[in-house]
C-alpha positions in Angstrom: -2.2 -33.3 -41.7 -1.9 -34.5 -38.1 -4.9 -35.8 -36.1 -4.8 -34.5 -32.5 -7.1 -37.4 -31.4 -4.1 -39.7 -32.0 -1.8 -37.8 -29.6 -0.9 -39.4 -26.3 -2.7 -37.8 -23.3 -0.3 -36.8 -20.6 2.5 -35.9 -23.1 4.6 -33.0 -21.9 5.5 -29.9 -23.9 7.6 -26.8 -23.2 6.7 -23.4 -24.6 9.0 -20.6 -25.6 8.7 -18.9 -22.2 10.2 -22.0 -20.5 6.9 -23.2 -19.0 5.9 -26.9 -19.1 2.4 -28.1 -19.9 0.6 -31.4 -20.1 -1.7 -32.4 -22.9 -5.0 -33.2 -21.3 -7.1 -34.1 -24.3 -7.8 -33.4 -27.9 -10.9 -31.3 -28.5 -10.8 -31.5 -32.3 -8.5 -32.8 -34.9 -6.4 -29.7 -34.7 -6.9 -28.4 -31.1 -5.8 -29.7 -27.7 -6.5 -28.8 -24.1 -3.2 -28.0 -22.3 -2.6 -27.5 -18.6 0.5 -25.7 -17.5 2.3 -26.5 -14.3 1.2 -23.0 -13.1 -2.4 -24.3 -13.2 -3.5 -22.3 -16.3 -5.5 -24.3 -18.8 -6.4 -23.4 -22.3 -7.1 -24.8 -25.8 -4.4 -24.3 -28.4 -3.9 -25.4 -32.0 -1.4 -28.3 -31.8 0.7 -26.9 -34.6 1.5 -24.0 -32.2 2.1 -26.3 -29.2 4.5 -28.4 -31.2 6.8 -25.5 -31.8 6.4 -23.9 -28.3 4.3 -21.0 -29.5 1.6 -21.2 -26.8 1.5 -18.9 -23.8 1.1 -19.5 -20.1 -0.9 -16.5 -18.8 0.2 -17.3 -15.2 4.0 -17.3 -16.1 5.8 -14.4 -14.3 7.7 -13.0 -17.2 7.6 -9.3 -16.1 10.4 -8.5 -13.7 10.3 -12.2 -12.6 7.1 -11.7 -10.7 4.3 -10.3 -12.9 2.0 -12.2 -15.2 -0.9 -11.3 -17.5 -3.5 -13.4 -15.7 -6.9 -14.6 -17.0 -9.5 -11.9 -17.7 -10.8 -9.2 -19.9 -7.9 -6.7 -19.5 -5.6 -6.8 -22.5 -1.9 -5.9 -22.6 -2.0 -4.7 -26.2 -4.7 -3.4 -28.5 -4.3 -2.8 -32.2 -0.6 -3.3 -32.0 -0.1 -0.7 -29.2 0.6 -1.1 -25.5 -2.3 -0.3 -23.3 -1.7 2.4 -20.7 -2.9 0.2 -17.9 -0.4 -2.5 -18.9 2.4 0.1 -19.2 1.6 1.5 -15.7 1.7 -2.1 -14.3 4.8 -3.2 -16.1 6.8 0.0 -15.1 5.7 -0.4 -11.5 7.1 -3.9 -11.3 10.3 -2.9 -13.0 10.9 0.0 -10.6 10.7 -2.6 -7.7 12.3 -5.7 -9.1 14.5 -4.9 -12.2 18.1 -4.7 -11.1 19.1 -2.4 -13.9 16.3 0.0 -13.1 17.2 0.0 -9.4 20.7 1.0 -10.3 19.4 4.0 -12.2 16.7 4.8 -9.6 18.1 3.8 -6.2 15.3 5.6 -4.4 13.1 2.6 -5.2 15.4 0.1 -3.3 13.2 -1.7 -0.7 10.0 -0.9 -2.6 7.7 -3.9 -3.4 4.4 -4.8 -4.9 1.6 -6.6 -3.1 1.0 -10.2 -4.2 -2.5 -9.3 -5.5 -1.0 -7.0 -8.1 1.5 -9.5 -9.5 -1.6 -10.4 -11.6 -2.1 -7.8 -14.2 -5.9 -8.4 -14.2 -6.2 -7.3 -10.6 -4.1 -4.2 -11.0 -6.0 -3.2 -14.2 -9.4 -3.7 -12.5 -8.3 -1.5 -9.6 -6.8 1.2 -11.9 -10.0 1.4 -13.9 -11.9 2.4 -10.7 -9.6 5.3 -9.9 -10.4 8.9 -11.0 -8.2 10.4 -13.7 -6.2 7.2 -14.1 -5.6 7.8 -17.8 -4.0 11.3 -17.3 -2.4 11.2 -13.8 0.5 9.2 -12.3 0.5 6.2 -10.0 1.6 7.2 -6.5 2.4 5.0 -3.6 3.7 7.3 -0.8 1.4 10.3 -0.5 -1.5 8.5 1.3 1.1 7.0 3.7 4.2 9.2 3.7 7.3 7.0 3.3 5.4 3.9 2.3 7.3 1.3 0.3 4.4 -1.0 -0.9 2.4 -0.7 -4.0 -1.1 -1.9 -3.1 -4.7 -0.7 -3.2 -4.6 0.6 0.3 -1.6 2.7 -0.3 -1.9 3.9 -3.9 -3.8 6.5 -5.9 -3.4 8.5 -9.0 -2.1 12.1 -8.7 -1.2 14.9 -11.1 2.5 15.3 -11.8 3.0 18.4 -9.6 1.6 16.5 -6.6 3.4 13.3 -7.4 6.8 15.0 -7.2 5.8 17.4 -4.4 7.6 15.5 -1.6 10.7 14.5 -3.6 13.7 14.8 -1.3 16.6 15.5 -3.8 19.0 13.9 -1.3 21.7 13.2 -3.9 21.9 17.0 -4.7 22.0 18.3 -1.1 24.4 15.7 0.2 24.5 15.4 4.0 22.7 18.7 4.6 19.1 18.8 5.8 16.3 18.9 3.3 16.0 22.3 1.6 19.5 23.4 2.8 22.7 23.9 0.9 26.1 25.1 2.1 28.0 27.5 -0.3 31.3 27.4 1.7 30.5 30.2 4.1 26.7 30.4 4.6 23.8 28.0 4.6 21.3 28.6 1.8 17.6 27.7 2.1 15.4 27.3 -0.9 12.1 25.7 -1.8 10.5 24.7 -5.1 7.1 26.3 -5.7 5.1 25.8 -8.9 8.2 24.4 -10.6 10.3 27.4 -9.7 13.0 27.7 -7.2 12.4 30.3 -4.4 15.4 31.4 -2.4 14.5 31.9 1.3 17.8 33.4 2.4 21.3 32.9 3.8 21.8 31.7 7.4 24.7 31.2 9.8 23.5 27.7 10.9 22.0 24.7 9.2 19.2 24.6 11.8 18.2 28.2 11.1 18.1 27.5 7.3 16.1 24.4 7.8 13.5 26.0 10.1 12.7 28.6 7.4 12.5 25.9 4.7 10.3 23.7 6.8 7.7 26.4 7.3 7.7 27.3 3.6 7.5 23.7 2.5 4.6 22.7 4.8 2.7 25.8 3.7 3.2 25.0 0.0 2.1 21.4 0.5 -1.1 22.5 2.1 -1.7 25.0 -0.6 -1.3 22.3 -3.2 -3.6 20.0 -1.3 -6.3 22.7 -1.3 -5.8 23.2 -5.0 -6.8 19.6 -5.8 -9.3 19.1 -3.0 -12.3 17.1 -4.3 -10.4 15.9 -7.3 -7.8 13.6 -5.6 -8.3 10.6 -3.3 -9.5 12.1 0.0 -6.9 10.0 1.8 -4.2 11.8 -0.2 -5.7 15.2 0.6 -5.8 14.4 4.3 -2.2 13.2 4.3 -1.0 16.3 2.6 -2.9 18.6 4.9 -1.3 16.8 7.9 2.2 16.8 6.3 5.0 17.8 8.6 8.8 17.6 8.1 
């Protein structure tokens, strides 16, 4: 059995994440106080330190930027991933994971505020938001076209609002939003309550778009009224003022 008091202070150890830490002092025969280069300090059993099995809670292992942080919000409970951690992790992946961006190019250019690189900060904010456990995290309803995930831009919305302003650019090609060309005429259609409503055939793209624009803006305002008082008031105001 080793005696931690006999270990040399200042000795360096590398954990399985690739983080380096310095042995500050022994606190018992088995436990040592370690300080990571990130600044994180904690007491570990030296048997774990000796094999690299000790974690740096400030090491950015999620998408290269996110770290668990020090606090009461846990990533896992009873062997299951907590929803708050899942929301945070997926947000970071959408912005910084190269494979994810290939699959979802709409997120190119999106980013997360520095404050939310720390999971504790995100989880604390999330807990303060209404319906956070059943609705979806949204970044671009409060400020249309916004690219930043942050407290000032984000809120939780029901699915039908979260996808309400989806552009579907890949499907329509170079045509204006809500407009498709069938080879002879321009078709205008809008999605209302998860159903496609055809608005008519038109000779010009501009005519088709004008009809779509009116229908889309009316539907957005209708949906805003449906959730008035239940969603963030900033999101409600933004939807009521929405214009293509």
